[in-house]
C-alpha positions in Angstrom: 0.0 0.0 0.0 1.4 3.4 -1.0 1.5 6.2 1.5 2.1 9.2 -0.7 -1.5 10.6 -0.7 -2.8 10.1 2.7 -4.2 12.8 5.1 -4.7 12.7 8.8 -8.0 13.9 10.5 -8.2 14.1 14.2 -4.6 14.8 15.2 -5.9 17.4 17.7 -8.9 17.4 20.1 -11.9 17.4 17.7 -15.3 15.8 18.0 -16.4 12.7 16.1 -18.8 14.9 14.1 -16.0 17.2 13.0 -13.8 14.1 12.2 -16.6 12.8 10.0 -16.9 16.1 8.1 -13.2 16.1 7.5 -13.2 12.4 6.5 -15.9 13.2 3.9 -14.1 16.2 2.4 -10.7 14.3 2.2 -12.4 11.3 0.6 -14.3 13.4 -1.9 -10.9 14.9 -2.9 -9.6 11.4 -3.8 -7.1 11.3 -0.9 -7.1 8.4 1.5 -8.4 9.7 5.0 -6.7 8.4 8.1 -7.7 9.3 11.7 -5.1 9.7 14.4 -6.8 8.5 17.6 -6.5 9.7 21.1 -6.0 6.1 22.3 -6.1 2.5 21.3 -9.8 2.3 22.1 -12.0 -0.2 20.1 -15.1 1.9 20.5 -13.4 5.0 19.1 -11.8 2.9 16.3 -15.2 1.4 15.3 -16.8 4.9 15.2 -14.2 6.6 13.0 -14.2 3.5 10.7 -17.9 3.5 10.5 -17.7 7.3 9.7 -15.7 6.4 6.5 -12.1 6.6 7.6 -9.9 4.3 5.5 -7.7 3.5 8.5 -6.3 4.6 11.9 -3.1 5.9 13.4 -2.8 4.4 16.9 -0.8 6.2 19.5 1.6 4.5 22.0 1.7 1.1 20.6 4.4 -0.5 22.8 3.8 -4.2 22.4 2.6 -6.8 19.8 -0.6 -7.3 22.0 -1.5 -3.7 21.6 -0.9 -3.8 17.9 -3.1 -7.0 17.6 -5.9 -5.1 19.5 -5.8 -2.3 17.1 -6.1 -4.5 14.1 -8.9 -6.6 15.7 -10.8 -3.3 16.3 -10.5 -2.3 12.6 -11.4 -5.7 11.0 -14.6 -7.6 11.0 -14.6 -11.3 12.0 -13.0 -13.6 11.3 -9.8 -11.5 11.0 -10.9 -9.2 13.9 -13.6 -8.4 16.5 -15.2 -5.2 15.2 -18.9 -5.1 15.6 -21.2 -4.4 12.6 -22.6 -0.9 12.2 -24.5 0.5 9.2 -23.3 4.0 8.8 -21.6 6.1 6.1 -18.8 3.6 5.5 -21.3 0.9 4.6 -23.6 3.1 2.6 -26.0 2.9 5.6 -26.5 -0.7 4.8 -26.9 -0.6 1.0 -23.2 -1.3 0.4 -22.4 -3.5 3.4 -21.3 -6.6 1.3 -18.9 -4.4 -0.8 -17.5 -2.8 2.4 -17.1 -6.2 4.0 -14.9 -7.3 1.1 -13.1 -3.9 0.9 -12.1 -3.8 4.6 -10.4 -7.1 4.6 -7.4 -5.9 2.5 -7.8 -2.1 2.2 -8.4 -0.8 5.7 -5.1 0.5 7.2 -3.5 0.2 10.6 -0.6 2.5 11.4 1.1 2.1 14.7 2.8 5.0 16.4 6.3 4.1 17.8 6.9 6.7 20.4 8.4 4.9 23.4 11.7 3.0 23.8 9.6 -0.1 24.9 8.1 -0.1 21.4 11.6 0.1 19.8 12.8 -2.7 22.0 10.1 -5.1 20.5 9.7 -3.4 17.2 10.3 -6.5 15.1 7.4 -8.3 16.9 5.1 -5.3 16.6 5.7 -4.8 12.9 5.4 -8.5 12.3 1.7 -8.5 13.5 -0.6 -9.4 10.6 -2.7 -6.4 9.7 -0.1 -3.7 10.7 0.5 -1.8 7.5 2.9 0.9 8.6 4.6 2.6 11.5 4.8 6.3 12.5 7.4 7.8 14.9 6.4 10.4 17.4 9.7 12.1 18.1 8.9 14.1 21.1 7.4 11.2 23.1 10.2 8.8 22.0 12.9 11.3 23.1 11.0 11.8 26.3 10.9 8.0 27.0 14.7 8.1 26.6 14.9 11.0 29.2 16.2 13.4 26.6 13.0 15.2 25.6 13.3 17.2 22.4 17.0 16.4 22.0 16.8 14.9 18.6 20.5 15.0 18.0 21.2 13.1 21.2 23.1 9.8 20.6 20.4 7.7 22.3 17.6 9.1 20.2 19.7 8.9 17.0 20.5 5.2 17.8 16.8 4.5 18.4 15.8 6.0 15.0 18.5 4.1 13.3 17.2 0.9 14.8 13.7 1.7 13.8 14.7 2.3 10.1 16.9 -0.8 10.0 14.1 -3.1 11.4 11.4 -1.6 9.2 13.6 -2.0 6.1 14.4 -5.6 6.9 10.8 -6.4 7.4 9.6 -4.3 4.4 7.3 -2.3 6.4 6.8 1.3 5.3 6.6 4.2 7.7 7.8 7.7 8.6 8.0 10.4 11.3 6.5 13.6 12.4 8.9 16.5 11.5 7.4 19.0 14.0 9.5 22.0 13.1 9.1 22.7 9.3 12.7 22.1 8.3 13.2 21.3 4.5 16.8 19.9 5.3 15.3 17.5 7.9 12.5 16.6 5.4 15.2 15.7 2.8 17.1 13.6 5.4 14.0 11.7 6.4 13.2 10.9 2.8 16.8 9.7 2.2 16.4 7.5 5.3 13.5 5.7 3.7 10.5 7.5 5.3 7.4 7.3 3.0 4.8 8.6 5.4 5.8 12.0 6.9 3.8 14.6 8.8 5.5 17.9 8.0 5.1 20.5 10.7 1.8 21.7 12.2 -0.1 24.8 11.3 1.0 26.8 14.5 4.7 26.0 13.9 4.5 26.9 10.1 2.9 30.2 11.0 5.4 31.0 13.7 8.5 30.0 11.8 7.3 31.9 8.6 6.5 35.0 10.5 9.8 35.0 12.3 11.8 34.5 9.2 10.0 37.3 7.5 10.4 39.8 10.4 14.0 38.9 10.7 14.6 39.6 7.1 12.7 42.9 7.3 14.9 43.9 10.3 17.9 43.3 8.2 16.7 45.6 5.5 16.7 48.7 7.7 
């Protein structure tokens, strides 16, 4: 599955109704909508999938068991344990048979690797059937190493290198959240093999752009 045209909905504190509206707009634009959850909660997973999300991004997956639980919440029996609802995803019942077939191979589960415990058992996590990709949360990962925000610290660098090596060996695509909008870091992440990248956030983009513009203006005086 390619990860070049995916969009996240729900990365901040929004309601299910707001998430559903975002999913609908993203879907209508021909881009695959994914929802970043607030927790690995089967009820939340069911509701966003029924709303039409094509998949989920699950925070703090630190063990194979937690990865298996996420997959089970996305998939219908026999592959999973998701209960049946007849909502937007299933055409309110009219397209349930088509959706049943679609979700078996096309629904996506992305596990967030954001703790050293996850790194230490990453091979087992990424080997769980139904896990399609991984996504690194750098701040939490660095925090679990007791070097919060120090992305050039040797322990964080070593953890990232281990993630990339294991993912490459297993053939599992993934990426990272580049919080500060830095084109150099973006190029570096792509060269390291990242295919699924969140680049900045709106507040950081606004801040860095404004600061750069003001600093340049000051230099023109």
